[in-house]
DSSP file (Angstrom, degrees, kcal/mol; ACC not computed):
  #  RESIDUE AA STRUCTURE BP1 BP2  ACC     N-H-->O    O-->H-N    N-H-->O    O-->H-N    TCO  KAPPA ALPHA  PHI   PSI    X-CA   Y-CA   Z-CA
    1    1 A M              0   0    0      0, 0.0     2,-0.4     0, 0.0     0, 0.0   0.000 360.0 360.0 360.0 131.7    0.0    0.0   -0.1
    2    2 A K        -     0   0    0      0, 0.0     2,-0.5     0, 0.0     0, 0.0  -0.796 360.0-143.0 -92.2 131.5    1.2    3.5   -1.0
    3    3 A I        -     0   0    0     -2,-0.4     2,-0.2     2,-0.0    31,-0.1  -0.857  20.1-129.6 -97.5 128.3    0.4    6.5    1.2
    4    4 A L        -     0   0    0     -2,-0.5     2,-0.3    29,-0.1    29,-0.1  -0.556  26.8-176.8 -84.5 142.1   -0.2    9.6   -0.9
    5    5 A H        +     0   0    0     -2,-0.2    29,-2.4    27,-0.1    30,-1.0  -0.941  34.8  77.1-141.5 108.7    1.8   12.7    0.4
    6    6 A G  E     -a   35   0A   0     -2,-0.3     2,-0.3    27,-0.2    30,-0.2  -0.910  43.9-151.1-177.0-154.6    1.3   16.1   -1.3
    7    7 A G  E     -a   36   0A   0     28,-0.9    30,-2.7    -2,-0.3     2,-0.2  -0.925  44.1 -35.9-175.6-159.3   -0.8   19.1   -1.7
    8    8 A D  E     -a   37   0A   0     -2,-0.3     2,-0.4    28,-0.2    30,-0.2  -0.546  46.4-171.7 -84.4 153.3   -1.8   21.9   -3.9
    9    9 A Y        -     0   0    0     28,-2.5    30,-0.5    -2,-0.2    31,-0.2  -0.963  11.8-166.4-151.7 127.9    0.7   23.5   -6.4
   10   10 A F    >   +     0   0    0     -2,-0.4     3,-0.8    28,-0.1     4,-0.1  -0.824  16.7 165.3-114.5  85.5    0.2   26.7   -8.6
   11   11 A P  G >   +     0   0    0      0, 0.0     3,-2.4     0, 0.0     4,-0.3   0.673  57.9  84.5 -80.8 -14.1    2.9   26.7  -11.1
   12   12 A E  G 3  S+     0   0    0      1,-0.3     3,-0.4     2,-0.2     4,-0.2   0.693  81.6  61.7 -63.0 -16.9    1.3   29.3  -13.3
   13   13 A Q  G <  S+     0   0    0     -3,-0.8    -1,-0.3     1,-0.2     3,-0.1   0.646 108.2  45.7 -88.8  -8.5    2.7   32.2  -11.2
   14   14 A W  S X  S+     0   0    0     -3,-2.4     3,-2.7    -4,-0.1     7,-0.3   0.281  74.1 113.0-108.3   9.7    6.3   31.0  -12.2
   15   15 A L  T 3  S+     0   0    0     -3,-0.4    -1,-0.1    -4,-0.3    -2,-0.1   0.754  80.6  49.2 -57.9 -27.8    6.0   30.4  -15.9
   16   16 A D  T 3  S+     0   0    0      1,-0.2    -1,-0.3    -4,-0.2     3,-0.1   0.395 108.2  55.9 -95.3  11.4    8.3   33.0  -16.7
   17   17 A Q    X>  +     0   0    0     -3,-2.7     4,-1.1     1,-0.1     3,-1.0  -0.719  59.7 175.5-134.6  83.9   10.9   32.0  -14.2
   18   18 A P  H 3> S+     0   0    0      0, 0.0     4,-2.7     0, 0.0     5,-0.2   0.779  75.8  66.7 -60.3 -29.2   11.8   28.4  -15.0
   19   19 A E  H 3> S+     0   0    0      2,-0.2     4,-2.3     1,-0.2     5,-0.2   0.905  99.2  52.5 -56.9 -41.8   14.5   28.3  -12.4
   20   20 A V  H <> S+     0   0    0     -3,-1.0     4,-2.4     2,-0.2    -1,-0.2   0.929 108.1  51.2 -56.9 -49.3   11.8   28.6   -9.8
   21   21 A L  H  X S+     0   0    0     -4,-1.1     4,-2.2    -7,-0.3    -2,-0.2   0.908 111.0  48.9 -52.7 -50.8    9.9   25.6  -11.4
   22   22 A E  H  X S+     0   0    0     -4,-2.7     4,-2.2     1,-0.2    -1,-0.2   0.910 111.2  47.9 -64.9 -43.9   13.1   23.5  -11.3
   23   23 A E  H  X S+     0   0    0     -4,-2.3     4,-2.3    -5,-0.2    -1,-0.2   0.889 110.8  51.9 -68.0 -37.1   13.9   24.3   -7.8
   24   24 A D  H  X S+     0   0    0     -4,-2.4     4,-2.9     2,-0.2     5,-0.3   0.932 108.8  50.9 -54.4 -50.5   10.2   23.5   -6.7
   25   25 A F  H  X S+     0   0    0     -4,-2.2     4,-2.5     1,-0.2    -2,-0.2   0.908 109.4  51.0 -58.4 -46.6   10.4   20.2   -8.4
   26   26 A A  H  X S+     0   0    0     -4,-2.2     4,-2.0     1,-0.2    -1,-0.2   0.900 112.8  46.2 -61.4 -41.0   13.7   19.4   -6.6
   27   27 A L  H  X S+     0   0    0     -4,-2.3     4,-1.3     2,-0.2    -2,-0.2   0.825 109.0  51.7 -74.1 -31.1   12.2   20.3   -3.3
   28   28 A L  H  <>S+     0   0    0     -4,-2.9     5,-2.7     2,-0.2    -2,-0.2   0.895 113.1  48.8 -70.8 -35.3    9.0   18.3   -3.8
   29   29 A K  H ><5S+     0   0    0     -4,-2.5     3,-1.4    -5,-0.3    -2,-0.2   0.927 110.2  50.2 -60.0 -41.4   11.3   15.3   -4.6
   30   30 A A  H 3<5S+     0   0    0     -4,-2.0    -1,-0.2     1,-0.3    -2,-0.2   0.787 110.3  49.3 -66.4 -30.3   13.4   15.9   -1.6
   31   31 A A  T 3<5S-     0   0    0     -4,-1.3    -1,-0.3    -5,-0.1    -2,-0.2   0.345 115.3-117.7 -88.8   5.9   10.2   16.0    0.6
   32   32 A N  T < 5 +     0   0    0     -3,-1.4     2,-0.4     1,-0.2    -3,-0.2   0.863  49.0 174.8  46.5  43.0    9.0   12.7   -1.0
   33   33 A I      < +     0   0    0     -5,-2.7    -1,-0.2    -6,-0.1   -27,-0.2  -0.671  10.3 173.3 -68.3 127.5    5.9   14.4   -2.5
   34   34 A N        +     0   0    0    -29,-2.4     2,-0.3    -2,-0.4   -28,-0.2   0.338  58.7  35.5-125.9   3.6    4.2   11.9   -4.6
   35   35 A T  E     +a    6   0A   0    -30,-1.0   -28,-0.9     2,-0.0     2,-0.3  -0.956  57.3 179.4-156.5 143.8    1.0   13.7   -5.6
   36   36 A I  E     -a    7   0A   0     -2,-0.3     2,-0.6   -30,-0.2   -28,-0.2  -0.989  24.5-132.6-139.1 147.8    0.1   17.2   -6.3
   37   37 A T  E     -a    8   0A   0    -30,-2.7   -28,-2.5    -2,-0.3     2,-0.4  -0.907  31.0-176.3-102.0 128.7   -3.2   19.0   -7.3
   38   38 A V        +     0   0    0     -2,-0.6   -28,-0.1   -30,-0.2    -2,-0.0  -0.974  59.1  12.3-122.3 136.3   -2.7   21.4  -10.3
   39   39 A G    >   +     0   0    0    -30,-0.5     3,-1.3    -2,-0.4    -1,-0.2   0.781  68.9 152.2  77.6  27.9   -5.1   23.8  -11.9
   40   40 A M  T 3  S+     0   0    0      1,-0.3    -1,-0.1   -31,-0.2    -2,-0.1   0.753  79.2  33.4 -69.7 -18.4   -7.7   23.6   -9.2
   41   41 A F  T 3         0   0    0      1,-0.1    -1,-0.3     0, 0.0    -2,-0.0   0.249 360.0 360.0-114.1   9.6   -9.1   27.1   -9.9
   42   42 A A    <         0   0    0     -3,-1.3    -2,-0.1    -4,-0.0    -1,-0.1   0.507 360.0 360.0 -75.7 360.0   -8.4   26.9  -13.7
């Protein structure tokens, strides 16, 4: 059984700064995040 660990993520505010997105994904991986919600209010 795999336990889901994650939260909401709003990448649209960083689309013009790809270095922020890269760091975000590195941090998500380091925190063992395995699920995120994207586009919840789109």
